[in-house]
Full PDB file with SEQRES, HELIX, SHEET, SSBOND, CRYST1, ORIGX, SCALE, CONECT and MASTER records, all heavy atoms in Angstrom:
SEQRES   1 A   45  MET GLY CYS ASP ILE GLY GLU THR VAL LYS TYR GLY TRP          
SEQRES   2 A   45  PRO PHE TYR VAL ALA VAL LEU LEU VAL VAL ALA PHE MET          
SEQRES   3 A   45  VAL PHE PHE PRO ASP ALA VAL LEU ALA LEU PRO ASN LEU          
SEQRES   4 A   45  VAL TYR GLY VAL GLY ALA                                      
HELIX    1 AA1 ILE A    5  PHE A   28  1                                  24    
HELIX    2 AA2 PRO A   30  VAL A   33  1                                   4    
HELIX    3 AA3 ALA A   35  TYR A   41  1                                   7    
CRYST1    1.000    1.000    1.000  90.00  90.00  90.00 P 1           1          
ORIGX1      1.000000  0.000000  0.000000        0.00000                         
ORIGX2      0.000000  1.000000  0.000000        0.00000                         
ORIGX3      0.000000  0.000000  1.000000        0.00000                         
SCALE1      1.000000  0.000000  0.000000        0.00000                         
SCALE2      0.000000  1.000000  0.000000        0.00000                         
SCALE3      0.000000  0.000000  1.000000        0.00000                         
ATOM      1  N   MET A   1     -22.405  12.405  -1.542  1.00  0.00           N  
ATOM      2  CA  MET A   1     -21.665  12.866  -2.704  1.00  0.00           C  
ATOM      3  C   MET A   1     -22.545  12.850  -3.942  1.00  0.00           C  
ATOM      4  O   MET A   1     -22.154  13.416  -4.931  1.00  0.00           O  
ATOM      5  CB  MET A   1     -20.421  12.054  -2.887  1.00  0.00           C  
ATOM      6  CG  MET A   1     -19.388  12.280  -1.858  1.00  0.00           C  
ATOM      7  SD  MET A   1     -17.772  11.482  -2.035  1.00  0.00           S  
ATOM      8  CE  MET A   1     -17.935  10.293  -3.293  1.00  0.00           C  
ATOM      9  N   GLY A   2     -23.623  12.175  -3.866  1.00  0.00           N  
ATOM     10  CA  GLY A   2     -24.540  12.214  -5.020  1.00  0.00           C  
ATOM     11  C   GLY A   2     -24.246  11.189  -6.095  1.00  0.00           C  
ATOM     12  O   GLY A   2     -24.720  11.312  -7.197  1.00  0.00           O  
ATOM     13  N   CYS A   3     -23.410  10.163  -5.803  1.00  0.00           N  
ATOM     14  CA  CYS A   3     -23.145   9.130  -6.777  1.00  0.00           C  
ATOM     15  C   CYS A   3     -23.404   7.769  -6.147  1.00  0.00           C  
ATOM     16  O   CYS A   3     -23.263   7.588  -4.954  1.00  0.00           O  
ATOM     17  CB  CYS A   3     -21.724   9.209  -7.321  1.00  0.00           C  
ATOM     18  SG  CYS A   3     -20.467   9.053  -6.078  1.00  0.00           S  
ATOM     19  N   ASP A   4     -23.797   6.809  -6.989  1.00  0.00           N  
ATOM     20  CA  ASP A   4     -24.111   5.478  -6.443  1.00  0.00           C  
ATOM     21  C   ASP A   4     -22.834   4.654  -6.314  1.00  0.00           C  
ATOM     22  O   ASP A   4     -21.776   4.996  -6.783  1.00  0.00           O  
ATOM     23  CB  ASP A   4     -25.128   4.768  -7.331  1.00  0.00           C  
ATOM     24  CG  ASP A   4     -24.683   4.584  -8.730  1.00  0.00           C  
ATOM     25  OD1 ASP A   4     -23.601   5.093  -9.101  1.00  0.00           O  
ATOM     26  OD2 ASP A   4     -25.386   3.904  -9.503  1.00  0.00           O  
ATOM     27  N   ILE A   5     -22.970   3.506  -5.630  1.00  0.00           N  
ATOM     28  CA  ILE A   5     -21.821   2.655  -5.363  1.00  0.00           C  
ATOM     29  C   ILE A   5     -21.217   2.083  -6.640  1.00  0.00           C  
ATOM     30  O   ILE A   5     -20.010   1.907  -6.735  1.00  0.00           O  
ATOM     31  CB  ILE A   5     -22.188   1.569  -4.346  1.00  0.00           C  
ATOM     32  CG1 ILE A   5     -20.945   0.819  -3.866  1.00  0.00           C  
ATOM     33  CG2 ILE A   5     -23.176   0.560  -4.953  1.00  0.00           C  
ATOM     34  CD1 ILE A   5     -20.046   1.614  -3.006  1.00  0.00           C  
ATOM     35  N   GLY A   6     -22.046   1.800  -7.621  1.00  0.00           N  
ATOM     36  CA  GLY A   6     -21.559   1.311  -8.897  1.00  0.00           C  
ATOM     37  C   GLY A   6     -20.619   2.266  -9.608  1.00  0.00           C  
ATOM     38  O   GLY A   6     -19.570   1.867 -10.145  1.00  0.00           O  
ATOM     39  N   GLU A   7     -20.976   3.533  -9.579  1.00  0.00           N  
ATOM     40  CA  GLU A   7     -20.125   4.543 -10.210  1.00  0.00           C  
ATOM     41  C   GLU A   7     -18.810   4.702  -9.418  1.00  0.00           C  
ATOM     42  O   GLU A   7     -17.735   4.891 -10.026  1.00  0.00           O  
ATOM     43  CB  GLU A   7     -20.864   5.883 -10.239  1.00  0.00           C  
ATOM     44  CG  GLU A   7     -20.160   6.938 -11.037  1.00  0.00           C  
ATOM     45  CD  GLU A   7     -21.007   8.185 -11.143  1.00  0.00           C  
ATOM     46  OE1 GLU A   7     -22.172   8.196 -10.738  1.00  0.00           O  
ATOM     47  OE2 GLU A   7     -20.424   9.191 -11.595  1.00  0.00           O  
ATOM     48  N   THR A   8     -18.911   4.618  -8.120  1.00  0.00           N  
ATOM     49  CA  THR A   8     -17.701   4.730  -7.278  1.00  0.00           C  
ATOM     50  C   THR A   8     -16.735   3.596  -7.577  1.00  0.00           C  
ATOM     51  O   THR A   8     -15.511   3.828  -7.768  1.00  0.00           O  
ATOM     52  CB  THR A   8     -18.077   4.704  -5.803  1.00  0.00           C  
ATOM     53  OG1 THR A   8     -19.006   5.767  -5.540  1.00  0.00           O  
ATOM     54  CG2 THR A   8     -16.882   4.857  -4.917  1.00  0.00           C  
ATOM     55  N   VAL A   9     -17.226   2.376  -7.674  1.00  0.00           N  
ATOM     56  CA  VAL A   9     -16.361   1.219  -7.975  1.00  0.00           C  
ATOM     57  C   VAL A   9     -15.835   1.300  -9.411  1.00  0.00           C  
ATOM     58  O   VAL A   9     -14.660   0.999  -9.638  1.00  0.00           O  
ATOM     59  CB  VAL A   9     -17.164  -0.088  -7.753  1.00  0.00           C  
ATOM     60  CG1 VAL A   9     -16.369  -1.297  -8.213  1.00  0.00           C  
ATOM     61  CG2 VAL A   9     -17.526  -0.255  -6.274  1.00  0.00           C  
ATOM     62  N   LYS A  10     -16.656   1.756 -10.312  1.00  0.00           N  
ATOM     63  CA  LYS A  10     -16.253   1.873 -11.725  1.00  0.00           C  
ATOM     64  C   LYS A  10     -15.041   2.765 -11.880  1.00  0.00           C  
ATOM     65  O   LYS A  10     -14.097   2.436 -12.606  1.00  0.00           O  
ATOM     66  CB  LYS A  10     -17.406   2.395 -12.534  1.00  0.00           C  
ATOM     67  CG  LYS A  10     -17.119   2.591 -14.001  1.00  0.00           C  
ATOM     68  CD  LYS A  10     -18.334   3.126 -14.719  1.00  0.00           C  
ATOM     69  CE  LYS A  10     -18.007   3.483 -16.141  1.00  0.00           C  
ATOM     70  NZ  LYS A  10     -19.165   4.109 -16.830  1.00  0.00           N  
ATOM     71  N   TYR A  11     -15.023   3.906 -11.207  1.00  0.00           N  
ATOM     72  CA  TYR A  11     -13.916   4.839 -11.371  1.00  0.00           C  
ATOM     73  C   TYR A  11     -12.839   4.699 -10.331  1.00  0.00           C  
ATOM     74  O   TYR A  11     -11.746   5.237 -10.491  1.00  0.00           O  
ATOM     75  CB  TYR A  11     -14.449   6.300 -11.339  1.00  0.00           C  
ATOM     76  CG  TYR A  11     -15.324   6.606 -12.534  1.00  0.00           C  
ATOM     77  CD1 TYR A  11     -16.699   6.793 -12.409  1.00  0.00           C  
ATOM     78  CD2 TYR A  11     -14.752   6.732 -13.803  1.00  0.00           C  
ATOM     79  CE1 TYR A  11     -17.466   7.077 -13.521  1.00  0.00           C  
ATOM     80  CE2 TYR A  11     -15.516   7.014 -14.906  1.00  0.00           C  
ATOM     81  CZ  TYR A  11     -16.864   7.187 -14.757  1.00  0.00           C  
ATOM     82  OH  TYR A  11     -17.644   7.463 -15.855  1.00  0.00           O  
ATOM     83  N   GLY A  12     -13.103   3.946  -9.279  1.00  0.00           N  
ATOM     84  CA  GLY A  12     -12.139   3.827  -8.204  1.00  0.00           C  
ATOM     85  C   GLY A  12     -11.319   2.558  -8.200  1.00  0.00           C  
ATOM     86  O   GLY A  12     -10.369   2.406  -7.413  1.00  0.00           O  
ATOM     87  N   TRP A  13     -11.615   1.616  -9.072  1.00  0.00           N  
ATOM     88  CA  TRP A  13     -10.940   0.323  -9.019  1.00  0.00           C  
ATOM     89  C   TRP A  13      -9.426   0.417  -9.196  1.00  0.00           C  
ATOM     90  O   TRP A  13      -8.698  -0.362  -8.573  1.00  0.00           O  
ATOM     91  CB  TRP A  13     -11.557  -0.696  -9.989  1.00  0.00           C  
ATOM     92  CG  TRP A  13     -11.304  -0.447 -11.450  1.00  0.00           C  
ATOM     93  CD1 TRP A  13     -12.063   0.229 -12.307  1.00  0.00           C  
ATOM     94  CD2 TRP A  13     -10.145  -0.901 -12.186  1.00  0.00           C  
ATOM     95  NE1 TRP A  13     -11.473   0.262 -13.551  1.00  0.00           N  
ATOM     96  CE2 TRP A  13     -10.296  -0.429 -13.502  1.00  0.00           C  
ATOM     97  CE3 TRP A  13      -9.022  -1.623 -11.850  1.00  0.00           C  
ATOM     98  CZ2 TRP A  13      -9.341  -0.699 -14.476  1.00  0.00           C  
ATOM     99  CZ3 TRP A  13      -8.075  -1.865 -12.855  1.00  0.00           C  
ATOM    100  CH2 TRP A  13      -8.273  -1.417 -14.132  1.00  0.00           C  
ATOM    101  N   PRO A  14      -8.863   1.335 -10.021  1.00  0.00           N  
ATOM    102  CA  PRO A  14      -7.414   1.384 -10.086  1.00  0.00           C  
ATOM    103  C   PRO A  14      -6.766   1.717  -8.728  1.00  0.00           C  
ATOM    104  O   PRO A  14      -5.684   1.214  -8.400  1.00  0.00           O  
ATOM    105  CB  PRO A  14      -7.125   2.478 -11.100  1.00  0.00           C  
ATOM    106  CG  PRO A  14      -8.354   2.561 -11.923  1.00  0.00           C  
ATOM    107  CD  PRO A  14      -9.483   2.247 -10.995  1.00  0.00           C  
ATOM    108  N   PHE A  15      -7.428   2.545  -7.952  1.00  0.00           N  
ATOM    109  CA  PHE A  15      -6.904   2.905  -6.634  1.00  0.00           C  
ATOM    110  C   PHE A  15      -6.949   1.736  -5.679  1.00  0.00           C  
ATOM    111  O   PHE A  15      -6.047   1.507  -4.883  1.00  0.00           O  
ATOM    112  CB  PHE A  15      -7.660   4.093  -6.066  1.00  0.00           C  
ATOM    113  CG  PHE A  15      -7.547   5.315  -6.941  1.00  0.00           C  
ATOM    114  CD1 PHE A  15      -8.601   5.701  -7.755  1.00  0.00           C  
ATOM    115  CD2 PHE A  15      -6.377   6.068  -6.939  1.00  0.00           C  
ATOM    116  CE1 PHE A  15      -8.517   6.824  -8.550  1.00  0.00           C  
ATOM    117  CE2 PHE A  15      -6.273   7.186  -7.763  1.00  0.00           C  
ATOM    118  CZ  PHE A  15      -7.333   7.542  -8.549  1.00  0.00           C  
ATOM    119  N   TYR A  16      -8.020   0.938  -5.760  1.00  0.00           N  
ATOM    120  CA  TYR A  16      -8.161  -0.259  -4.902  1.00  0.00           C  
ATOM    121  C   TYR A  16      -7.064  -1.245  -5.250  1.00  0.00           C  
ATOM    122  O   TYR A  16      -6.445  -1.867  -4.388  1.00  0.00           O  
ATOM    123  CB  TYR A  16      -9.538  -0.910  -5.067  1.00  0.00           C  
ATOM    124  CG  TYR A  16     -10.685   0.009  -4.800  1.00  0.00           C  
ATOM    125  CD1 TYR A  16     -11.843  -0.080  -5.562  1.00  0.00           C  
ATOM    126  CD2 TYR A  16     -10.643   0.953  -3.789  1.00  0.00           C  
ATOM    127  CE1 TYR A  16     -12.925   0.768  -5.334  1.00  0.00           C  
ATOM    128  CE2 TYR A  16     -11.718   1.804  -3.543  1.00  0.00           C  
ATOM    129  CZ  TYR A  16     -12.866   1.692  -4.324  1.00  0.00           C  
ATOM    130  OH  TYR A  16     -13.901   2.531  -4.097  1.00  0.00           O  
ATOM    131  N   VAL A  17      -6.784  -1.424  -6.525  1.00  0.00           N  
ATOM    132  CA  VAL A  17      -5.728  -2.337  -6.962  1.00  0.00           C  
ATOM    133  C   VAL A  17      -4.380  -1.860  -6.477  1.00  0.00           C  
ATOM    134  O   VAL A  17      -3.567  -2.647  -6.000  1.00  0.00           O  
ATOM    135  CB  VAL A  17      -5.770  -2.522  -8.511  1.00  0.00           C  
ATOM    136  CG1 VAL A  17      -4.539  -3.286  -8.996  1.00  0.00           C  
ATOM    137  CG2 VAL A  17      -7.050  -3.195  -8.958  1.00  0.00           C  
ATOM    138  N   ALA A  18      -4.125  -0.559  -6.585  1.00  0.00           N  
ATOM    139  CA  ALA A  18      -2.856  -0.022  -6.141  1.00  0.00           C  
ATOM    140  C   ALA A  18      -2.675  -0.225  -4.630  1.00  0.00           C  
ATOM    141  O   ALA A  18      -1.587  -0.622  -4.174  1.00  0.00           O  
ATOM    142  CB  ALA A  18      -2.778   1.484  -6.475  1.00  0.00           C  
ATOM    143  N   VAL A  19      -3.705  -0.026  -3.848  1.00  0.00           N  
ATOM    144  CA  VAL A  19      -3.608  -0.232  -2.406  1.00  0.00           C  
ATOM    145  C   VAL A  19      -3.313  -1.712  -2.102  1.00  0.00           C  
ATOM    146  O   VAL A  19      -2.476  -2.026  -1.259  1.00  0.00           O  
ATOM    147  CB  VAL A  19      -4.880   0.246  -1.691  1.00  0.00           C  
ATOM    148  CG1 VAL A  19      -4.955  -0.231  -0.275  1.00  0.00           C  
ATOM    149  CG2 VAL A  19      -5.010   1.744  -1.776  1.00  0.00           C  
ATOM    150  N   LEU A  20      -4.006  -2.600  -2.773  1.00  0.00           N  
ATOM    151  CA  LEU A  20      -3.785  -4.018  -2.554  1.00  0.00           C  
ATOM    152  C   LEU A  20      -2.363  -4.453  -2.951  1.00  0.00           C  
ATOM    153  O   LEU A  20      -1.750  -5.266  -2.268  1.00  0.00           O  
ATOM    154  CB  LEU A  20      -4.806  -4.859  -3.336  1.00  0.00           C  
ATOM    155  CG  LEU A  20      -6.230  -4.813  -2.810  1.00  0.00           C  
ATOM    156  CD1 LEU A  20      -7.180  -5.552  -3.713  1.00  0.00           C  
ATOM    157  CD2 LEU A  20      -6.300  -5.366  -1.386  1.00  0.00           C  
ATOM    158  N   LEU A  21      -1.818  -3.883  -4.021  1.00  0.00           N  
ATOM    159  CA  LEU A  21      -0.456  -4.182  -4.383  1.00  0.00           C  
ATOM    160  C   LEU A  21       0.548  -3.664  -3.388  1.00  0.00           C  
ATOM    161  O   LEU A  21       1.532  -4.372  -3.060  1.00  0.00           O  
ATOM    162  CB  LEU A  21      -0.143  -3.588  -5.794  1.00  0.00           C  
ATOM    163  CG  LEU A  21      -0.841  -4.252  -6.958  1.00  0.00           C  
ATOM    164  CD1 LEU A  21      -0.541  -3.471  -8.260  1.00  0.00           C  
ATOM    165  CD2 LEU A  21      -0.361  -5.684  -7.114  1.00  0.00           C  
ATOM    166  N   VAL A  22       0.339  -2.528  -2.836  1.00  0.00           N  
ATOM    167  CA  VAL A  22       1.217  -1.974  -1.817  1.00  0.00           C  
ATOM    168  C   VAL A  22       1.172  -2.827  -0.560  1.00  0.00           C  
ATOM    169  O   VAL A  22       2.216  -3.152   0.043  1.00  0.00           O  
ATOM    170  CB  VAL A  22       0.898  -0.505  -1.492  1.00  0.00           C  
ATOM    171  CG1 VAL A  22       1.628  -0.037  -0.265  1.00  0.00           C  
ATOM    172  CG2 VAL A  22       1.223   0.384  -2.684  1.00  0.00           C  
ATOM    173  N   VAL A  23      -0.018  -3.247  -0.139  1.00  0.00           N  
ATOM    174  CA  VAL A  23      -0.149  -4.095   1.044  1.00  0.00           C  
ATOM    175  C   VAL A  23       0.507  -5.440   0.785  1.00  0.00           C  
ATOM    176  O   VAL A  23       1.213  -5.947   1.679  1.00  0.00           O  
ATOM    177  CB  VAL A  23      -1.625  -4.253   1.420  1.00  0.00           C  
ATOM    178  CG1 VAL A  23      -1.818  -5.303   2.473  1.00  0.00           C  
ATOM    179  CG2 VAL A  23      -2.189  -2.909   1.908  1.00  0.00           C  
ATOM    180  N   ALA A  24       0.336  -6.018  -0.387  1.00  0.00           N  
ATOM    181  CA  ALA A  24       0.980  -7.277  -0.707  1.00  0.00           C  
ATOM    182  C   ALA A  24       2.499  -7.149  -0.678  1.00  0.00           C  
ATOM    183  O   ALA A  24       3.202  -8.020  -0.172  1.00  0.00           O  
ATOM    184  CB  ALA A  24       0.510  -7.793  -2.054  1.00  0.00           C  
ATOM    185  N   PHE A  25       3.026  -6.033  -1.194  1.00  0.00           N  
ATOM    186  CA  PHE A  25       4.465  -5.790  -1.177  1.00  0.00           C  
ATOM    187  C   PHE A  25       4.966  -5.713   0.247  1.00  0.00           C  
ATOM    188  O   PHE A  25       6.008  -6.308   0.591  1.00  0.00           O  
ATOM    189  CB  PHE A  25       4.789  -4.499  -1.922  1.00  0.00           C  
ATOM    190  CG  PHE A  25       6.263  -4.156  -1.907  1.00  0.00           C  
ATOM    191  CD1 PHE A  25       7.102  -4.777  -2.794  1.00  0.00           C  
ATOM    192  CD2 PHE A  25       6.764  -3.263  -1.021  1.00  0.00           C  
ATOM    193  CE1 PHE A  25       8.473  -4.485  -2.793  1.00  0.00           C  
ATOM    194  CE2 PHE A  25       8.109  -2.956  -1.014  1.00  0.00           C  
ATOM    195  CZ  PHE A  25       8.974  -3.566  -1.893  1.00  0.00           C  
ATOM    196  N   MET A  26       4.212  -5.050   1.127  1.00  0.00           N  
ATOM    197  CA  MET A  26       4.633  -4.916   2.516  1.00  0.00           C  
ATOM    198  C   MET A  26       4.604  -6.275   3.234  1.00  0.00           C  
ATOM    199  O   MET A  26       5.424  -6.528   4.089  1.00  0.00           O  
ATOM    200  CB  MET A  26       3.744  -3.910   3.258  1.00  0.00           C  
ATOM    201  CG  MET A  26       3.981  -2.496   2.808  1.00  0.00           C  
ATOM    202  SD  MET A  26       3.173  -1.244   3.809  1.00  0.00           S  
ATOM    203  CE  MET A  26       1.467  -1.702   3.721  1.00  0.00           C  
ATOM    204  N   VAL A  27       3.647  -7.100   2.909  1.00  0.00           N  
ATOM    205  CA  VAL A  27       3.548  -8.433   3.544  1.00  0.00           C  
ATOM    206  C   VAL A  27       4.683  -9.362   3.077  1.00  0.00           C  
ATOM    207  O   VAL A  27       5.298 -10.034   3.892  1.00  0.00           O  
ATOM    208  CB  VAL A  27       2.170  -9.078   3.201  1.00  0.00           C  
ATOM    209  CG1 VAL A  27       2.142 -10.514   3.598  1.00  0.00           C  
ATOM    210  CG2 VAL A  27       1.083  -8.318   3.941  1.00  0.00           C  
ATOM    211  N   PHE A  28       4.986  -9.358   1.781  1.00  0.00           N  
ATOM    212  CA  PHE A  28       5.959 -10.300   1.250  1.00  0.00           C  
ATOM    213  C   PHE A  28       7.409  -9.813   1.301  1.00  0.00           C  
ATOM    214  O   PHE A  28       8.321 -10.601   1.230  1.00  0.00           O  
ATOM    215  CB  PHE A  28       5.595 -10.688  -0.178  1.00  0.00           C  
ATOM    216  CG  PHE A  28       4.355 -11.505  -0.302  1.00  0.00           C  
ATOM    217  CD1 PHE A  28       3.203 -10.991  -0.897  1.00  0.00           C  
ATOM    218  CD2 PHE A  28       4.279 -12.782   0.262  1.00  0.00           C  
ATOM    219  CE1 PHE A  28       2.045 -11.744  -0.974  1.00  0.00           C  
ATOM    220  CE2 PHE A  28       3.137 -13.532   0.174  1.00  0.00           C  
ATOM    221  CZ  PHE A  28       2.021 -13.011  -0.426  1.00  0.00           C  
ATOM    222  N   PHE A  29       7.593  -8.511   1.447  1.00  0.00           N  
ATOM    223  CA  PHE A  29       8.955  -7.949   1.516  1.00  0.00           C  
ATOM    224  C   PHE A  29       9.103  -6.982   2.730  1.00  0.00           C  
ATOM    225  O   PHE A  29       9.357  -5.778   2.508  1.00  0.00           O  
ATOM    226  CB  PHE A  29       9.284  -7.212   0.215  1.00  0.00           C  
ATOM    227  CG  PHE A  29       9.197  -8.071  -1.008  1.00  0.00           C  
ATOM    228  CD1 PHE A  29       8.106  -7.981  -1.870  1.00  0.00           C  
ATOM    229  CD2 PHE A  29      10.170  -8.993  -1.280  1.00  0.00           C  
ATOM    230  CE1 PHE A  29       8.003  -8.780  -2.970  1.00  0.00           C  
ATOM    231  CE2 PHE A  29      10.099  -9.806  -2.426  1.00  0.00           C  
ATOM    232  CZ  PHE A  29       9.016  -9.718  -3.248  1.00  0.00           C  
ATOM    233  N   PRO A  30       8.991  -7.492   3.941  1.00  0.00           N  
ATOM    234  CA  PRO A  30       9.040  -6.591   5.072  1.00  0.00           C  
ATOM    235  C   PRO A  30      10.440  -5.936   5.250  1.00  0.00           C  
ATOM    236  O   PRO A  30      10.542  -4.822   5.768  1.00  0.00           O  
ATOM    237  CB  PRO A  30       8.722  -7.492   6.270  1.00  0.00           C  
ATOM    238  CG  PRO A  30       9.001  -8.875   5.802  1.00  0.00           C  
ATOM    239  CD  PRO A  30       8.741  -8.892   4.318  1.00  0.00           C  
ATOM    240  N   ASP A  31      11.492  -6.631   4.812  1.00  0.00           N  
ATOM    241  CA  ASP A  31      12.836  -6.029   4.940  1.00  0.00           C  
ATOM    242  C   ASP A  31      12.965  -4.793   4.070  1.00  0.00           C  
ATOM    243  O   ASP A  31      13.629  -3.814   4.449  1.00  0.00           O  
ATOM    244  CB  ASP A  31      13.904  -7.041   4.522  1.00  0.00           C  
ATOM    245  CG  ASP A  31      14.020  -8.190   5.533  1.00  0.00           C  
ATOM    246  OD1 ASP A  31      13.666  -7.969   6.708  1.00  0.00           O  
ATOM    247  OD2 ASP A  31      14.452  -9.282   5.132  1.00  0.00           O  
ATOM    248  N   ALA A  32      12.368  -4.773   2.928  1.00  0.00           N  
ATOM    249  CA  ALA A  32      12.384  -3.605   2.050  1.00  0.00           C  
ATOM    250  C   ALA A  32      11.617  -2.444   2.693  1.00  0.00           C  
ATOM    251  O   ALA A  32      12.020  -1.302   2.598  1.00  0.00           O  
ATOM    252  CB  ALA A  32      11.833  -3.938   0.666  1.00  0.00           C  
ATOM    253  N   VAL A  33      10.531  -2.785   3.328  1.00  0.00           N  
ATOM    254  CA  VAL A  33       9.710  -1.741   3.964  1.00  0.00           C  
ATOM    255  C   VAL A  33      10.429  -1.150   5.171  1.00  0.00           C  
ATOM    256  O   VAL A  33      10.349   0.047   5.422  1.00  0.00           O  
ATOM    257  CB  VAL A  33       8.347  -2.338   4.388  1.00  0.00           C  
ATOM    258  CG1 VAL A  33       7.521  -1.316   5.150  1.00  0.00           C  
ATOM    259  CG2 VAL A  33       7.589  -2.838   3.169  1.00  0.00           C  
ATOM    260  N   LEU A  34      11.162  -2.007   5.909  1.00  0.00           N  
ATOM    261  CA  LEU A  34      11.857  -1.519   7.122  1.00  0.00           C  
ATOM    262  C   LEU A  34      13.250  -1.042   6.875  1.00  0.00           C  
ATOM    263  O   LEU A  34      13.962  -0.699   7.843  1.00  0.00           O  
ATOM    264  CB  LEU A  34      11.840  -2.645   8.144  1.00  0.00           C  
ATOM    265  CG  LEU A  34      10.470  -3.056   8.664  1.00  0.00           C  
ATOM    266  CD1 LEU A  34      10.569  -4.296   9.538  1.00  0.00           C  
ATOM    267  CD2 LEU A  34       9.818  -1.908   9.415  1.00  0.00           C  
ATOM    268  N   ALA A  35      13.687  -0.998   5.639  1.00  0.00           N  
ATOM    269  CA  ALA A  35      15.083  -0.609   5.325  1.00  0.00           C  
ATOM    270  C   ALA A  35      15.356   0.822   5.804  1.00  0.00           C  
ATOM    271  O   ALA A  35      16.401   1.084   6.424  1.00  0.00           O  
ATOM    272  CB  ALA A  35      15.369  -0.763   3.868  1.00  0.00           C  
ATOM    273  N   LEU A  36      14.507   1.741   5.479  1.00  0.00           N  
ATOM    274  CA  LEU A  36      14.734   3.140   5.862  1.00  0.00           C  
ATOM    275  C   LEU A  36      14.718   3.352   7.361  1.00  0.00           C  
ATOM    276  O   LEU A  36      15.627   3.972   7.908  1.00  0.00           O  
ATOM    277  CB  LEU A  36      13.718   4.076   5.166  1.00  0.00           C  
ATOM    278  CG  LEU A  36      13.913   5.570   5.390  1.00  0.00           C  
ATOM    279  CD1 LEU A  36      15.306   6.020   4.926  1.00  0.00           C  
ATOM    280  CD2 LEU A  36      12.822   6.349   4.726  1.00  0.00           C  
ATOM    281  N   PRO A  37      13.726   2.838   8.100  1.00  0.00           N  
ATOM    282  CA  PRO A  37      13.787   3.007   9.566  1.00  0.00           C  
ATOM    283  C   PRO A  37      14.982   2.330  10.176  1.00  0.00           C  
ATOM    284  O   PRO A  37      15.601   2.914  11.106  1.00  0.00           O  
ATOM    285  CB  PRO A  37      12.512   2.336  10.066  1.00  0.00           C  
ATOM    286  CG  PRO A  37      11.586   2.352   8.909  1.00  0.00           C  
ATOM    287  CD  PRO A  37      12.435   2.259   7.692  1.00  0.00           C  
ATOM    288  N   ASN A  38      15.402   1.199   9.664  1.00  0.00           N  
ATOM    289  CA  ASN A  38      16.612   0.508  10.178  1.00  0.00           C  
ATOM    290  C   ASN A  38      17.835   1.343   9.883  1.00  0.00           C  
ATOM    291  O   ASN A  38      18.774   1.426  10.707  1.00  0.00           O  
ATOM    292  CB  ASN A  38      16.757  -0.877   9.585  1.00  0.00           C  
ATOM    293  CG  ASN A  38      15.702  -1.824  10.101  1.00  0.00           C  
ATOM    294  OD1 ASN A  38      15.104  -1.599  11.157  1.00  0.00           O  
ATOM    295  ND2 ASN A  38      15.531  -2.918   9.397  1.00  0.00           N  
ATOM    296  N   LEU A  39      17.878   1.987   8.753  1.00  0.00           N  
ATOM    297  CA  LEU A  39      19.001   2.850   8.383  1.00  0.00           C  
ATOM    298  C   LEU A  39      19.071   4.079   9.282  1.00  0.00           C  
ATOM    299  O   LEU A  39      20.163   4.466   9.757  1.00  0.00           O  
ATOM    300  CB  LEU A  39      18.874   3.270   6.925  1.00  0.00           C  
ATOM    301  CG  LEU A  39      20.029   4.064   6.338  1.00  0.00           C  
ATOM    302  CD1 LEU A  39      21.284   3.216   6.281  1.00  0.00           C  
ATOM    303  CD2 LEU A  39      19.650   4.589   4.960  1.00  0.00           C  
ATOM    304  N   VAL A  40      17.929   4.676   9.556  1.00  0.00           N  
ATOM    305  CA  VAL A  40      17.894   5.903  10.367  1.00  0.00           C  
ATOM    306  C   VAL A  40      18.196   5.599  11.828  1.00  0.00           C  
ATOM    307  O   VAL A  40      18.970   6.314  12.454  1.00  0.00           O  
ATOM    308  CB  VAL A  40      16.501   6.595  10.212  1.00  0.00           C  
ATOM    309  CG1 VAL A  40      16.377   7.710  11.213  1.00  0.00           C  
ATOM    310  CG2 VAL A  40      16.302   7.097   8.801  1.00  0.00           C  
ATOM    311  N   TYR A  41      17.600   4.538  12.367  1.00  0.00           N  
ATOM    312  CA  TYR A  41      17.763   4.258  13.776  1.00  0.00           C  
ATOM    313  C   TYR A  41      18.879   3.264  14.103  1.00  0.00           C  
ATOM    314  O   TYR A  41      19.095   2.946  15.243  1.00  0.00           O  
ATOM    315  CB  TYR A  41      16.437   3.779  14.379  1.00  0.00           C  
ATOM    316  CG  TYR A  41      15.373   4.849  14.311  1.00  0.00           C  
ATOM    317  CD1 TYR A  41      14.279   4.730  13.483  1.00  0.00           C  
ATOM    318  CD2 TYR A  41      15.481   5.973  15.123  1.00  0.00           C  
ATOM    319  CE1 TYR A  41      13.296   5.704  13.430  1.00  0.00           C  
ATOM    320  CE2 TYR A  41      14.506   6.970  15.057  1.00  0.00           C  
ATOM    321  CZ  TYR A  41      13.441   6.821  14.199  1.00  0.00           C  
ATOM    322  OH  TYR A  41      12.474   7.792  14.153  1.00  0.00           O  
ATOM    323  N   GLY A  42      19.510   2.721  13.076  1.00  0.00           N  
ATOM    324  CA  GLY A  42      20.631   1.830  13.288  1.00  0.00           C  
ATOM    325  C   GLY A  42      20.264   0.465  13.855  1.00  0.00           C  
ATOM    326  O   GLY A  42      21.111  -0.181  14.448  1.00  0.00           O  
ATOM    327  N   VAL A  43      19.068   0.007  13.626  1.00  0.00           N  
ATOM    328  CA  VAL A  43      18.646  -1.290  14.129  1.00  0.00           C  
ATOM    329  C   VAL A  43      19.145  -2.355  13.204  1.00  0.00           C  
ATOM    330  O   VAL A  43      19.063  -2.246  11.977  1.00  0.00           O  
ATOM    331  CB  VAL A  43      17.088  -1.360  14.207  1.00  0.00           C  
ATOM    332  CG1 VAL A  43      16.624  -2.722  14.702  1.00  0.00           C  
ATOM    333  CG2 VAL A  43      16.593  -0.259  15.144  1.00  0.00           C  
ATOM    334  N   GLY A  44      19.709  -3.415  13.751  1.00  0.00           N  
ATOM    335  CA  GLY A  44      20.140  -4.568  12.959  1.00  0.00           C  
ATOM    336  C   GLY A  44      21.452  -4.338  12.266  1.00  0.00           C  
ATOM    337  O   GLY A  44      21.847  -5.155  11.427  1.00  0.00           O  
ATOM    338  N   ALA A  45      22.186  -3.309  12.567  1.00  0.00           N  
ATOM    339  CA  ALA A  45      23.464  -3.057  11.901  1.00  0.00           C  
ATOM    340  C   ALA A  45      24.597  -3.586  12.692  1.00  0.00           C  
ATOM    341  O   ALA A  45      24.612  -3.804  13.829  1.00  0.00           O  
ATOM    342  CB  ALA A  45      23.640  -1.550  11.681  1.00  0.00           C  
TER     343      ALA A  45                                                      
MASTER        0    0    0    3    0    0    0    6  342    1    0    4          
END                                                                             
């Protein structure tokens, strides 16, 4: 791509933080993540 790793990290850090926040949400709140599949497939109702 023609850019060094420092430039990539400099402009990409908000995306890395967003991904980490989403993963943390999925780890700590699995019921919220599985609410839609449970609703659609009727699991646990």
